N, C-alpha and C positions, 0 to 999 in steps of 0.2 A: 327631574326632567325625564319623561318617559321615552322609551325607544320608538323611533319612527316619526316623532312629531318634530316639525321644523322649529327652530328657536323663535321666540317672540320678537316681534319688531318693536323696539322701544326707542330707537334713536330717531331724531328729526333733523332733516337737512333743510335749511332755509335758503331759498334762492329768490333773488329779486329780479323781476322781469317787468317790462312794460305791459300794461293791461292787454293791448292788442295781441302780443306774443302769447301771453297766458291763455287768452280766449281761443286763439287758433290752435294751440297745443291741446287744450282740453277738448276742443271739437274733433281734432284728429284722433285722439285717444278714444273718444266716445264712438267715432266711426269705425275704429278698429276693434271695438268691443273689449277694451281693457281700461283700467284706471290709469291716471297719471302716475301714481306711485309705482304700478307695475312697469310702466314704460321707463321710468327713471331707474328702477332697480335693474332692469335688463341692460340698460346703457352702462350702469356702473359695473355690473358683472362682466360685460364685454370689455370694458376698459381695463379692469383688473386682470383679465385673461389675455390681454394683448391683442384682442380681435377687433379693435375699433376700426371703423372705416377710415382709410387713409384719404386725406384731401387730394383732389385731382391736381396734377401738376400741369402747369402751362408749358407749352413747347419752348425749348431753349432757343437761343439765338441762331444756332446752326440749323435747326428745323425750320425756324421762321424764314431764314435766308433761302433754304431749299424750296419751301412753299412759294415764296415770292418769285424765285427763278422759274419754277414750273408754271406759275400763273403768267409770267412774261412770255414764256415759250408758247403757251396756249394762245395768247393774244397775238403773238407774232405769226403763228401758223395760220391764223384766220386772216390777218392783214396782208401778208406777203403776196398771196396770189392776186389780190385785187390791185396791188401796186405794180406787179410785174406785167399786167396786161396793158398794152398801149391803148390809149383812147383815140378817137377819131381826130381830136384837136392836136394831140401830141404827135400822131403819125403825120398829119398834114404839115405841121411845123418842121418835123425832121425832113420830110421830102423837100420842103422849100429851102432848108439850109444845106442839104446834100446836093451841091451844084453838079458834081460829076456823076451822081446816081450810082455810086459803087456800094452803097449800103453801109458806109463807114463815114462818120463825121470827123474830118480832120480839124486840127486847130485853126488852120487858115480859113477853112469854110465857116467855122464857128465864129471866128473873130471878124469876118467880113459882114456879118449880118447887118 
C-alpha cells in the first residue's frame, strides 16, 4: 500500500428498498452531482462520528397545553369586545324591564316580566 492513497473499497452493503424510493434517491444524488455510493458513505461516516441529524421532537404535553391556552386567549380577545357591546334589541329589552329606570335591573323587575 503506497502512502497517500485511500484504501480500496471492497466491501458491499446490500440494502433493500422499494423501487420508487431507489429511483427518487438516485435522482436526488444525480441532481447533487454525486453517486449513490458517495451519499451512503457520507451518511455512514456521519453516523460513526456521532454527527447524525437528530429527529425533530414534537412538543410535549405541557407545550401543547400552553399553545392551546394562548390560542383560547387570542380567540377570547377577539370575541369579548363584540359580546360586551349592547345591541339595539338588548338595550330596548333592558329599558322595558327596568320599570323604575334606575339603570339597574332588580330581581323583582326581572321576575315580573
